[in-house]
C-alpha positions as CSV (number, residue, x, y, z in Angstrom):
1,M,-65.8,-19.6,-87.6
2,P,-62.3,-20.9,-87.7
3,W,-61.4,-24.2,-86.2
4,I,-58.0,-24.9,-84.6
5,R,-57.0,-28.3,-83.5
6,T,-56.2,-28.6,-79.8
7,I,-55.0,-31.3,-77.5
8,P,-57.8,-32.5,-75.1
9,D,-57.0,-32.6,-71.3
10,D,-56.9,-36.4,-71.2
11,E,-54.3,-36.5,-74.0
12,A,-52.0,-33.8,-72.5
13,A,-48.6,-35.1,-71.4
14,G,-45.2,-33.7,-70.3
15,P,-44.9,-29.9,-70.4
16,L,-48.4,-29.5,-71.8
17,K,-49.9,-31.4,-68.9
18,A,-48.0,-29.2,-66.5
19,Q,-49.5,-26.1,-68.2
20,Y,-53.0,-27.6,-68.1
21,D,-52.6,-28.5,-64.5
22,A,-51.4,-24.9,-63.7
23,A,-54.5,-23.5,-65.6
24,Y,-56.8,-25.7,-63.4
25,R,-55.1,-24.5,-60.3
26,R,-55.3,-20.9,-61.4
27,A,-58.8,-20.8,-62.9
28,G,-60.5,-24.1,-62.4
29,R,-60.4,-24.8,-66.1
30,V,-58.3,-24.4,-69.3
31,Y,-59.6,-21.4,-71.2
32,N,-59.6,-21.5,-75.0
33,I,-57.1,-18.7,-75.2
34,V,-54.6,-21.0,-73.5
35,R,-55.8,-24.3,-75.1
36,V,-55.3,-22.9,-78.6
37,M,-51.6,-23.0,-78.0
38,S,-51.7,-26.7,-77.0
39,L,-49.8,-27.9,-80.1
40,N,-46.9,-25.7,-79.0
41,P,-46.3,-26.0,-75.3
42,A,-43.1,-23.8,-75.5
43,A,-45.2,-21.0,-77.0
44,M,-47.9,-21.5,-74.3
45,D,-45.2,-21.3,-71.6
46,A,-43.8,-18.1,-73.1
47,S,-47.2,-16.6,-73.4
48,M,-48.1,-17.4,-69.8
49,A,-44.8,-16.0,-68.6
50,L,-45.6,-12.7,-70.5
51,Y,-49.1,-12.7,-68.9
52,R,-47.7,-13.2,-65.4
53,A,-45.1,-10.4,-65.9
54,L,-47.7,-8.0,-67.2
55,M,-50.4,-8.7,-64.7
56,F,-48.3,-9.5,-61.5
57,G,-44.9,-7.9,-62.1
58,P,-43.8,-4.5,-61.0
59,S,-45.9,-1.7,-62.5
60,P,-47.2,1.8,-61.7
61,L,-50.6,0.4,-62.4
62,S,-52.5,-1.6,-59.7
63,R,-53.7,-5.1,-60.4
64,A,-57.3,-3.8,-60.6
65,Q,-56.2,-1.2,-63.2
66,R,-54.5,-3.8,-65.3
67,E,-57.6,-6.0,-65.2
68,M,-59.8,-3.1,-66.2
69,L,-57.5,-2.4,-69.2
70,A,-57.8,-6.0,-70.3
71,V,-61.6,-5.8,-70.1
72,V,-61.7,-2.6,-72.1
73,V,-59.5,-4.0,-74.8
74,S,-61.6,-7.1,-75.0
75,V,-64.8,-5.0,-75.3
76,V,-63.3,-2.8,-78.0
77,N,-62.1,-5.9,-79.9
78,Q,-65.6,-7.5,-79.4
79,C,-64.0,-10.5,-77.6
80,V,-65.8,-12.6,-75.1
81,Y,-63.8,-11.9,-71.9
């Protein structure tokens, strides 16, 4: 299994701390898919902006349909969702 160095919550500062705090407000924790970007807070910010645009922005798909698609893709990719 690969190992990627990440920044623990208690060491996060500046923009990274802001992203971690937002993750806690959003989900009650920092998921690993977010944490893996901790060495590059700018990339994390861009990734989260893309996520927000895809999941909450204007779309012919409902929010539920978007979530269902995400689950199906995760299952097909054998990812823990």
